[in-house]
C-alpha positions in Angstrom: 0.1 0.0 0.0 2.8 2.4 1.0 4.6 1.5 -2.2 1.5 2.2 -4.3 1.0 5.7 -2.6 4.8 6.6 -3.2 4.5 5.5 -7.0 1.3 7.6 -7.3 3.0 10.6 -5.7 5.9 10.2 -8.0 3.7 9.9 -11.0 1.9 13.1 -10.0 5.1 14.9 -9.4 6.4 13.6 -12.8 3.2 14.8 -14.6 3.5 18.2 -12.9 7.2 18.4 -14.1 6.4 17.3 -17.7 3.5 19.8 -17.8 5.7 22.6 -16.7 8.5 21.6 -19.1 6.0 21.6 -22.0 4.6 25.0 -21.0 8.3 26.3 -20.7 9.1 24.8 -24.2 5.9 26.3 -25.8 6.5 29.7 -24.3 10.2 29.7 -25.4 9.2 28.6 -28.9 6.5 31.3 -29.2 8.9 34.0 -27.8 11.7 33.0 -30.3 9.0 33.0 -33.2 7.8 36.4 -32.4 11.3 37.7 -32.0 12.3 36.2 -35.3 9.2 37.8 -36.9 10.0 41.2 -35.4 13.6 40.9 -36.6 12.7 40.0 -40.1 10.3 43.0 -40.4 13.0 45.3 -39.0 15.6 44.0 -41.5 13.4 44.9 -44.4 13.3 48.7 -43.4 16.2 50.8 -42.3 15.9 51.9 -38.7 16.8 55.4 -39.7 14.1 55.5 -42.3 11.4 56.2 -39.6 13.3 59.4 -38.5 12.7 61.2 -41.8 10.2 64.0 -41.8 7.4 63.4 -44.2 7.5 65.3 -47.4 5.4 68.5 -47.7 4.8 68.0 -51.4 5.1 64.4 -52.4 6.7 63.9 -55.8 5.7 61.0 -58.0 8.4 58.7 -56.9 7.5 59.2 -53.1 3.6 59.1 -53.4 3.2 55.3 -53.5 4.7 53.4 -50.5 5.7 50.6 -52.9 7.9 53.2 -54.6 9.9 53.6 -51.7 12.3 50.9 -52.9 14.2 48.0 -51.5 16.8 48.5 -48.9 20.3 47.7 -50.1 22.5 46.5 -47.3 25.6 45.8 -49.4 27.0 48.7 -51.2 28.4 46.5 -53.9 24.9 46.5 -55.5 24.8 50.3 -55.8 26.2 51.8 -59.0 29.8 53.0 -58.4 29.0 56.2 -60.3 26.1 56.9 -57.9 28.4 56.4 -54.9 31.1 58.6 -56.3 28.6 61.4 -57.1 27.1 61.1 -53.6 30.5 61.3 -52.0 31.4 64.4 -54.1 28.1 66.2 -53.0 27.9 65.1 -49.5 31.5 64.0 -48.3 30.5 64.8 -44.6 27.6 62.4 -44.5 28.2 59.1 -42.9 24.6 57.7 -42.3 23.4 57.2 -45.9 21.1 54.3 -46.7 20.6 53.1 -50.1 17.5 51.8 -51.8 16.7 50.3 -55.2 13.8 52.1 -56.8 11.1 50.3 -58.7 12.5 51.6 -62.2 16.0 50.1 -61.2 17.5 53.4 -60.2 19.0 54.2 -56.8 17.7 56.4 -54.0 19.8 57.4 -51.0 18.4 58.6 -47.6 20.4 60.4 -45.0 19.7 62.7 -42.0 21.5 66.0 -41.9 20.8 68.7 -39.3 17.9 66.6 -37.9 16.1 66.4 -41.3 15.8 63.5 -43.8 17.3 64.1 -47.2 16.8 62.1 -50.5 19.1 61.8 -53.5 17.8 60.1 -56.7 19.9 58.4 -59.4 19.0 56.4 -62.5 19.9 52.9 -63.4 23.4 53.8 -64.5 24.0 55.9 -61.4 23.7 59.3 -62.9 22.3 62.0 -60.6 18.5 62.9 -61.3 17.6 65.2 -58.4 18.1 65.9 -54.7 15.4 66.9 -52.1 17.1 68.5 -49.2 15.0 69.6 -46.1 15.9 72.3 -43.6 14.6 75.2 -41.5 14.1 78.8 -42.3 17.7 79.7 -41.1 19.2 78.0 -44.2 16.9 79.5 -46.7 18.8 81.9 -49.0 18.0 85.6 -48.1 16.5 86.6 -51.4 14.1 83.6 -51.4 13.2 84.4 -47.7 12.6 87.9 -48.5 10.1 87.1 -51.4 8.1 84.8 -49.0 8.2 87.0 -46.0 7.2 90.1 -47.9 4.1 88.4 -49.1 3.3 86.3 -46.0 4.7 88.5 -43.2 2.3 87.1 -40.6 3.2 83.5 -41.3 6.0 81.4 -39.8 8.2 79.4 -42.1 7.9 75.9 -40.8 9.9 73.8 -43.0 11.8 74.1 -46.4 12.3 71.4 -49.1 14.9 72.4 -51.6 14.5 70.5 -54.8 17.8 70.5 -56.6 17.5 69.5 -60.4 19.7 69.8 -63.5 17.4 72.9 -64.6 17.8 74.7 -61.4 16.5 74.8 -57.8 13.0 75.2 -56.6 11.9 75.6 -52.9 8.8 74.2 -51.4 8.1 76.1 -48.3 5.5 75.4 -45.6 4.0 78.3 -43.8 1.5 78.7 -41.1 -0.2 81.1 -38.8 -2.9 80.7 -36.2 -5.7 79.7 -38.7 -4.0 78.8 -42.0 -1.4 76.5 -43.5 0.1 77.4 -46.9 2.6 75.6 -49.1 4.3 77.6 -51.8 6.8 77.0 -54.5 9.4 79.6 -55.3 11.9 79.1 -58.2 15.4 80.4 -58.3 14.3 83.7 -60.0 11.9 84.4 -57.1 8.6 83.6 -58.8 6.1 82.3 -56.2 3.2 79.9 -56.7 0.7 78.7 -54.0 0.5 74.9 -54.1 -1.8 74.5 -51.1 -4.0 76.8 -49.1 -5.7 75.1 -46.0 -7.6 76.0 -42.9 -6.4 74.6 -39.6 
């Protein structure tokens, strides 16, 4: 009788231990699976990409989230001409991330002065255009004067400088207590209102 009770206690303990081990293995497997899933998602998108400020005026290449491109982790897959041009233009940048665009070209993202900048190249690595973002303090004086003289009650929130082979355009976001305006100013100082919104 005593042997039967001891065997039953051992069996109960064994079942409890096996149950605990099974639950432990299941929880470890679930945790590893979720970690693996999180890592695989994070590897697909550069961690710096989320730090970029959204574009005021979205260009055709940036409107579709699918057009953002595929992250290139190995620079051997980027055109040497694109890398050389980038280093000539932005030799002091060390946080550039490269992406393959849907048309086979290249796009570089980097953070400079707290703002996200984008540079676009074609398939062969030739520069197409740059989109540089900054605050009012870096806006050229003559362009600032044109905007301020028309919208003197508005605060300049952010500037996007679009550098192209044909020249430079400035996309400027302004706001006051009740309105938000987005204007485009070309290098000659001609201004056009792109958006006029109420807050």
